[in-house]
C-alpha positions as CSV (number, residue, x, y, z in Angstrom):
1,X,-0.1,0.0,0.0
2,X,1.5,3.7,-1.0
3,X,2.1,6.1,1.5
4,X,0.2,9.3,1.8
5,X,1.7,12.7,1.1
6,X,0.3,15.9,1.2
7,X,2.1,18.9,0.2
8,X,0.1,22.2,1.8
9,X,0.2,25.3,0.1
10,X,-1.5,28.0,2.4
11,X,-3.6,31.0,0.8
12,X,-4.5,32.9,3.9
13,X,-7.4,34.9,3.4
14,X,-7.3,35.2,-0.2
15,X,-11.3,34.8,-1.0
16,X,-12.7,35.4,2.3
17,X,-15.5,38.2,1.9
18,X,-15.2,39.1,5.7
19,X,-13.5,38.0,9.2
20,X,-14.5,35.3,11.2
21,X,-14.7,36.4,14.8
22,X,-12.3,33.7,15.2
23,X,-10.3,33.6,12.3
24,X,-6.6,35.1,11.7
25,X,-5.4,32.9,8.7
26,X,-1.9,34.2,8.7
27,X,-1.3,32.9,12.3
28,X,-3.1,29.9,11.5
29,X,-1.2,29.0,8.4
30,X,2.2,30.6,9.0
31,X,2.1,31.9,5.8
32,X,2.5,35.9,6.2
33,X,2.7,36.6,2.3
34,X,-0.1,35.9,-0.1
35,X,0.3,32.7,-2.5
36,X,1.7,33.3,-6.3
37,X,2.0,30.3,-8.6
38,X,6.0,30.6,-8.6
39,X,6.0,30.2,-4.5
40,X,3.5,27.2,-5.4
41,X,5.9,25.9,-7.7
42,X,8.7,26.4,-5.5
43,X,6.6,24.6,-2.5
44,X,5.7,21.8,-4.6
45,X,9.4,21.2,-5.6
46,X,11.2,21.0,-2.2
47,X,8.3,18.8,-1.4
48,X,8.8,16.3,-4.5
49,X,12.7,16.5,-3.8
50,X,12.4,14.6,0.1
51,X,9.4,12.0,-1.5
52,X,10.4,8.7,-2.6
53,X,8.2,8.6,-5.4
54,X,8.1,5.0,-6.1
55,X,5.9,4.2,-2.9
56,X,4.3,7.6,-2.6
57,X,0.7,9.0,-3.4
58,X,0.9,12.5,-3.4
59,X,-1.4,15.0,-3.2
60,X,-1.3,18.8,-3.5
61,X,-3.7,20.8,-1.1
62,X,-4.7,24.4,-0.9
63,X,-5.3,25.3,2.1
64,X,-6.5,28.8,4.2
65,X,-8.8,31.0,3.3
66,X,-11.6,30.3,0.6
67,X,-9.8,28.9,-2.7
68,X,-12.7,28.9,-4.8
69,X,-13.5,32.6,-4.1
70,X,-10.4,34.3,-4.9
71,X,-9.6,36.0,-8.1
72,X,-10.5,33.5,-11.0
73,X,-7.3,34.1,-13.0
74,X,-5.2,33.6,-9.4
75,X,-7.0,30.3,-9.2
76,X,-6.8,29.5,-12.5
77,X,-2.6,30.1,-12.3
78,X,-2.5,27.9,-9.3
79,X,-4.7,24.9,-10.3
80,X,-2.5,25.2,-13.5
81,X,0.3,25.3,-11.8
82,X,-0.5,21.9,-9.6
83,X,-1.7,20.2,-12.6
84,X,1.5,20.5,-14.5
85,X,2.6,18.1,-11.8
86,X,-0.2,15.4,-12.3
87,X,0.4,15.3,-16.4
88,X,4.0,14.6,-15.2
89,X,3.0,11.4,-13.2
90,X,4.7,13.5,-10.1
91,X,1.3,14.2,-8.1
92,X,-2.0,12.2,-7.8
93,X,-4.5,14.8,-7.1
94,X,-5.7,18.1,-5.7
95,X,-7.7,19.1,-2.9
96,X,-9.0,22.5,-2.0
97,X,-10.7,24.2,1.0
98,X,-13.4,26.7,0.5
99,X,-16.4,28.2,1.8
100,X,-19.8,26.5,1.2
101,X,-21.1,29.7,-0.4
102,X,-18.2,29.4,-3.2
103,X,-19.8,26.7,-4.7
104,X,-21.6,26.5,-7.9
105,X,-21.8,24.8,-11.1
106,X,-19.0,27.0,-13.2
107,X,-16.9,26.6,-10.1
108,X,-17.3,22.7,-10.0
109,X,-16.6,22.5,-13.7
110,X,-13.3,24.7,-13.5
111,X,-12.1,22.4,-10.3
112,X,-13.0,19.3,-12.1
113,X,-11.2,20.7,-15.3
114,X,-8.0,20.7,-13.3
115,X,-8.5,17.0,-11.5
116,X,-9.5,18.6,-8.1
117,X,-10.2,15.3,-6.4
118,X,-11.9,16.3,-2.9
119,X,-13.1,19.4,-2.0
120,X,-13.1,20.2,2.1
121,X,-15.9,22.7,3.4
122,X,-15.6,24.9,6.4
123,X,-18.6,24.2,8.3
124,X,-18.0,25.0,11.9
125,X,-21.8,24.5,12.9
126,X,-25.0,23.8,11.8
127,X,-26.7,26.1,14.1
128,X,-27.6,29.7,11.7
129,X,-27.8,31.8,15.5
130,X,-24.3,30.7,15.8
131,X,-23.1,30.9,12.6
132,X,-24.3,34.6,12.1
133,X,-22.7,34.9,16.1
134,X,-19.5,34.0,14.5
135,X,-19.6,36.4,11.4
136,X,-19.4,33.2,9.3
137,X,-21.3,35.1,6.2
138,X,-23.4,31.8,5.1
139,X,-26.1,29.6,6.9
140,X,-26.5,26.0,7.0
141,X,-28.9,25.8,3.9
142,X,-25.5,27.1,1.9
143,X,-23.4,23.7,3.2
144,X,-26.1,21.1,2.6
145,X,-26.4,22.9,-0.9
146,X,-22.6,22.6,-1.7
147,X,-22.0,19.4,-0.1
148,X,-25.1,17.9,-2.4
149,X,-23.4,19.6,-5.8
150,X,-19.7,18.1,-4.7
151,X,-20.7,14.7,-4.0
152,X,-23.2,14.9,-7.0
153,X,-20.6,16.1,-9.1
154,X,-17.8,13.3,-8.3
155,X,-15.5,15.2,-5.6
156,X,-14.7,13.5,-2.4
157,X,-16.5,15.7,0.3
158,X,-15.0,17.0,2.9
159,X,-16.5,19.0,6.3
160,X,-14.3,20.9,9.0
161,X,-16.3,21.9,12.1
162,X,-16.0,23.5,15.5
163,X,-15.9,23.0,19.3
164,X,-16.2,25.6,21.6
165,X,-17.6,28.5,19.2
166,X,-19.3,31.4,21.5
167,X,-22.6,30.6,22.5
168,X,-22.3,26.7,21.4
169,X,-23.1,24.1,23.9
170,X,-22.6,20.3,23.7
171,X,-25.6,19.8,22.4
172,X,-24.9,22.3,19.4
173,X,-21.9,20.2,18.6
174,X,-23.5,16.8,18.8
175,X,-26.4,18.4,16.4
176,X,-23.6,19.4,13.9
177,X,-22.3,16.4,13.9
178,X,-25.4,14.5,13.4
179,X,-26.3,17.2,10.8
180,X,-23.1,16.3,9.0
181,X,-23.5,12.6,9.1
182,X,-26.6,13.0,6.9
183,X,-24.6,14.8,4.3
184,X,-22.5,12.2,3.7
185,X,-18.8,13.2,4.0
186,X,-16.3,11.2,3.1
187,X,-14.1,12.7,5.8
188,X,-14.2,15.3,8.6
189,X,-11.9,17.7,10.8
190,X,-13.0,18.7,14.0
191,X,-11.1,21.9,15.3
192,X,-11.2,22.9,19.1
193,X,-11.7,26.7,19.4
194,X,-8.3,28.2,20.4
195,X,-8.6,32.4,20.9
196,X,-5.9,33.9,18.8
197,X,-4.1,36.8,19.1
198,X,-5.2,40.1,16.3
199,X,-9.0,38.6,16.3
200,X,-12.7,39.5,17.4
201,X,-12.7,36.8,19.5
202,X,-9.5,38.0,21.4
203,X,-11.2,41.1,22.0
204,X,-14.3,39.1,23.7
205,X,-12.2,37.0,25.7
206,X,-10.2,39.8,26.9
207,X,-13.6,41.7,27.7
208,X,-14.9,38.7,29.8
209,X,-17.5,38.3,26.9
210,X,-16.0,34.7,26.0
211,X,-14.6,31.9,28.0
212,X,-12.9,29.2,26.0
213,X,-13.4,25.4,26.8
214,X,-11.4,23.7,29.5
215,X,-9.0,21.3,27.9
216,X,-10.8,18.0,29.5
217,X,-14.1,19.3,28.4
218,X,-12.6,20.0,24.7
219,X,-10.9,16.6,24.9
220,X,-14.9,15.0,26.0
221,X,-16.7,16.5,23.4
222,X,-14.0,15.9,20.4
223,X,-14.2,12.2,22.0
224,X,-18.0,11.8,21.3
225,X,-17.8,13.5,18.0
226,X,-15.0,11.1,16.7
227,X,-17.1,7.5,18.1
228,X,-20.2,9.3,16.3
229,X,-18.1,9.7,13.0
230,X,-16.3,6.4,13.2
231,X,-19.6,4.9,13.7
232,X,-20.9,6.0,10.2
233,X,-17.2,5.1,8.5
234,X,-16.7,8.9,8.2
235,X,-12.7,9.3,8.6
236,X,-11.8,11.9,11.2
237,X,-8.8,13.4,9.3
238,X,-7.7,15.8,12.2
239,X,-8.5,16.9,15.3
240,X,-6.8,20.0,16.4
241,X,-5.2,22.3,14.9
242,X,-1.6,21.6,13.4
243,X,1.4,22.8,15.5
244,X,3.5,25.3,14.5
245,X,5.9,28.2,15.6
246,X,2.6,30.3,15.7
247,X,-0.1,27.7,17.2
248,X,2.0,26.9,20.4
249,X,1.6,26.7,23.9
250,X,-0.2,29.9,25.3
251,X,2.4,32.4,26.5
252,X,5.3,30.7,24.7
253,X,7.5,33.2,22.5
254,X,6.3,33.0,19.1
255,X,2.5,31.7,20.1
256,X,-0.2,33.4,18.6
257,X,-2.3,31.5,20.7
258,X,-3.8,33.4,23.9
259,X,-5.9,30.9,25.7
260,X,-7.9,27.8,24.9
261,X,-7.7,23.9,25.1
262,X,-4.4,23.8,23.2
263,X,-2.3,20.8,23.8
264,X,0.3,19.7,21.2
265,X,-0.9,16.0,21.1
266,X,-4.5,17.0,21.5
267,X,-5.5,14.1,19.2
268,X,-3.8,11.5,21.5
269,X,-5.4,13.0,24.6
270,X,-8.8,12.2,22.7
271,X,-8.0,8.9,21.1
272,X,-6.5,7.8,24.6
273,X,-9.4,9.0,26.3
274,X,-11.7,6.0,24.1
275,X,-9.8,3.5,24.5
276,X,-9.7,4.1,28.3
277,X,-13.4,4.2,28.0
278,X,-13.2,0.6,26.3
279,X,-11.2,-1.0,29.0
280,X,-13.2,0.4,31.6
281,X,-16.5,-0.7,29.6
282,X,-15.0,-4.3,29.8
283,X,-14.3,-4.2,33.7
284,X,-17.6,-3.3,34.5
285,X,-19.2,-6.2,32.6
286,X,-17.8,-8.6,35.0
287,X,-19.4,-9.3,38.3
288,X,-16.1,-9.6,40.2
289,X,-13.3,-7.1,41.2
290,X,-10.3,-7.1,38.4
291,X,-7.0,-7.0,39.5
292,X,-5.3,-7.0,36.2
293,X,-6.0,-6.4,32.6
294,X,-4.3,-6.9,29.4
295,X,-5.1,-5.2,26.3
296,X,-3.4,-6.5,23.2
297,X,-3.4,-3.9,20.2
298,X,-1.5,-3.6,17.4
299,X,1.7,-1.5,17.7
300,X,0.6,1.6,16.3
301,X,-2.2,2.0,18.9
302,X,0.0,1.3,21.8
303,X,0.7,4.9,22.9
304,X,-2.7,5.9,22.5
305,X,-3.7,2.7,25.1
306,X,-1.1,3.6,27.2
307,X,-2.3,7.2,27.3
308,X,0.0,10.6,27.0
309,X,2.6,10.5,29.5
310,X,0.9,7.4,31.2
311,X,-2.1,8.6,32.1
312,X,-4.3,5.4,31.3
313,X,-2.1,3.4,33.4
314,X,-2.0,5.7,36.2
315,X,-5.7,6.5,36.2
316,X,-6.9,2.9,36.0
317,X,-4.9,2.3,39.0
318,X,-5.8,5.6,40.9
319,X,-9.5,4.9,40.2
320,X,-10.2,1.1,40.1
321,X,-6.8,0.2,41.5
322,X,-6.6,-1.9,38.1
323,X,-3.0,-3.0,36.3
324,X,-3.0,-2.5,32.7
325,X,-0.8,-4.7,30.4
326,X,0.3,-3.9,27.6
327,X,0.9,-6.6,24.5
328,X,1.8,-5.5,20.9
329,X,0.4,-7.7,17.9
330,X,1.0,-6.2,14.6
331,X,-1.7,-8.9,13.3
332,X,-4.1,-7.0,15.2
333,X,-6.0,-4.7,12.8
334,X,-5.4,-0.9,13.5
335,X,-8.2,0.2,16.0
336,X,-9.4,-3.2,17.2
337,X,-8.2,-4.6,20.7
338,X,-8.6,-7.7,22.6
339,X,-9.2,-6.9,26.7
340,X,-9.0,-10.0,28.8
341,X,-9.1,-10.0,32.6
342,X,-5.6,-11.8,33.7
343,X,-6.2,-11.3,37.4
344,X,-9.1,-10.6,39.6
345,X,-9.0,-9.4,43.4
346,X,-9.4,-13.1,44.6
347,X,-6.6,-14.3,42.6
348,X,-4.4,-11.9,44.2
349,X,-5.4,-12.7,47.4
350,X,-4.7,-16.4,47.0
351,X,-1.3,-15.8,46.0
């Protein structure tokens, strides 16, 4: 199976008709200058130099801003630049990220011309009040319309949603996930809201009008959302923003993050919490006091079972007085496990 590689090209704020209150794309992407076809070519060439093509499947991805809303000539230039690498056999596909209200028949025709394979929509919420509150500039009807057009025209559909938006509740976020599932995306990204410098949200935070989610609460709701999408076979391709010099611990030297549930291993926290629930669920089904449990997983899942800084091991011991023994088996399918109770409290007493 070929390894997947993505060449990211950021077009911050290009095409955005307004500023969402949480957004400063130049901070989030680390991209300070606007993109040109010359710069895009330079980025692609640099990435390709470090990719062994014989065992790779490469995709060029235009992130940030609203790609299909940028000036048409620049759109064509960037797409043409990327498409040349497809024609040369160096790249397999192109993906773009855009707004739901920047999709129509003509736009999709243009994307198809350049062999764009995947279109990701920044949805953020299914609640129209919250979309208006955060100055998104579109409603959920736009999301439904764009999603259907994308799928009907043969593109892979992706959605991006946010957790912890102003006035959004857990119920709102659960309802957003349910609404997205109905639209049948192939993939989803989940982003907990971080307060970033030079945004309207930072001003609300400083004035006490907005309180970001605590880390524990953000992990709990994201855990629930990941489980919902997984149950419907929708791939969650990211949980939490990519760590960069700008997206880092609040207060660190170059960080643009003022506050919010930042963690350098946020996804691991979420997936570890899900593994912990699975182990505890198995224990609770037994009418006996468990002393030791053995969990067998694929080596790829081992760190998540143990937990960040052995959090799951320590929590099981402190909460239930249970010892967690980890076994690794390469034949075990990733995401699957075998959980066995290897010692009960009665066994322990007999020893």
